[in-house]
C-alpha positions in Angstrom: -59.5 -45.6 42.0 -59.9 -48.3 39.3 -59.0 -52.0 39.4 -55.4 -52.6 38.6 -56.3 -54.3 35.3 -57.7 -50.9 34.1 -54.8 -48.7 35.2 -54.6 -47.4 31.6 -57.9 -45.7 32.2 -56.9 -44.1 35.5 -56.1 -40.7 33.9 -59.9 -40.4 33.0 -61.3 -41.7 36.3 -61.0 -38.4 38.3 -63.1 -36.5 35.8 -65.4 -39.2 34.4 -66.1 -41.7 37.2 -69.2 -39.9 38.4 -71.9 -41.4 40.5 -74.9 -39.5 39.2 -76.4 -38.8 35.8 -76.6 -35.1 36.7 -72.8 -35.0 37.3 -72.2 -36.9 34.0 -74.4 -34.6 32.0 -72.9 -31.5 33.5 -69.4 -32.8 32.8 -70.4 -33.6 29.2 -71.8 -30.2 28.7 -68.6 -28.5 30.1 -66.1 -30.6 28.2 -64.7 -29.8 24.8 -65.5 -32.4 22.1 -61.8 -33.2 21.6 -61.4 -34.1 25.2 -64.6 -36.2 25.2 -63.2 -38.0 22.1 -60.0 -38.9 23.9 -62.0 -40.3 26.8 -64.4 -42.2 24.5 -61.6 -43.6 22.3 -59.7 -44.8 25.4 -62.7 -46.5 27.2 -64.6 -47.9 24.3 -62.1 -50.7 23.3 -61.9 -51.7 27.0 -65.7 -51.7 27.6 -66.3 -55.4 27.1 -63.4 -56.3 29.4 -64.7 -53.8 32.0 -68.2 -55.3 31.9 -66.7 -58.8 32.2 -64.7 -57.6 35.3 -67.8 -56.0 36.9 -70.0 -59.1 36.2 -67.7 -61.2 38.4 -69.3 -59.6 41.5 -72.9 -59.4 42.8 -74.2 -56.1 41.4 -75.4 -54.8 44.8 -72.0 -55.7 46.4 -69.5 -54.2 44.0 -66.1 -53.4 45.4 -65.3 -49.7 45.3 -62.8 -50.0 42.4 -65.4 -51.9 40.3 -68.1 -49.3 41.1 -65.7 -46.6 39.9 -65.2 -48.6 36.7 -69.0 -49.0 36.3 -69.4 -45.2 36.7 -66.7 -44.7 34.0 -68.7 -46.9 31.7 -71.9 -44.9 32.4 -69.9 -41.8 31.4 -68.7 -43.5 28.2 -72.4 -44.1 27.4 -73.2 -40.5 28.2 -70.8 -39.2 25.7 -71.5 -41.8 23.0 -74.1 -39.8 21.1 -72.1 -36.5 21.2 -69.1 -38.4 19.8 -70.7 -40.8 17.3 -73.7 -38.8 16.1 -73.8 -35.1 17.0 -70.1 -34.2 17.0 -70.8 -31.7 19.7 -71.7 -31.9 23.5 -75.2 -30.5 23.0 -78.1 -32.1 21.2 -78.3 -30.3 17.9 -81.1 -27.7 17.6 -82.0 -28.0 21.2 -81.3 -24.4 22.2 -81.2 -23.8 26.0 -83.2 -27.0 26.9 -81.9 -29.3 29.5 -82.6 -32.8 30.8 -83.3 -33.6 34.5 -83.3 -37.2 35.6 -85.2 -38.0 38.8 -84.0 -41.6 39.0 -80.5 -43.0 38.9 -79.2 -46.4 37.8 -78.1 -48.6 40.7 -75.5 -49.1 42.0 
């Protein structure tokens, strides 16, 4: 699923390489914070290398493995606040509110 150079992140790709914000948000909300932490701790140190890899290609012509890597980075960003700030999947004191996005980053 991911480029060979990022085989160490492959265990996370099936769950976190998600094409839409809605999928990423739903996964975040359904994932225990400890599991999110493991994902975040694995991807964060590799983020710069991943971005450098992705930037080798025209953004609108990414090979499938690079696109999966980009989606993995999007998920890392999705879980960054829960990990670094809130220490829980939900926004604190937000009750049953939810967030719906009507646009998606491209690709």
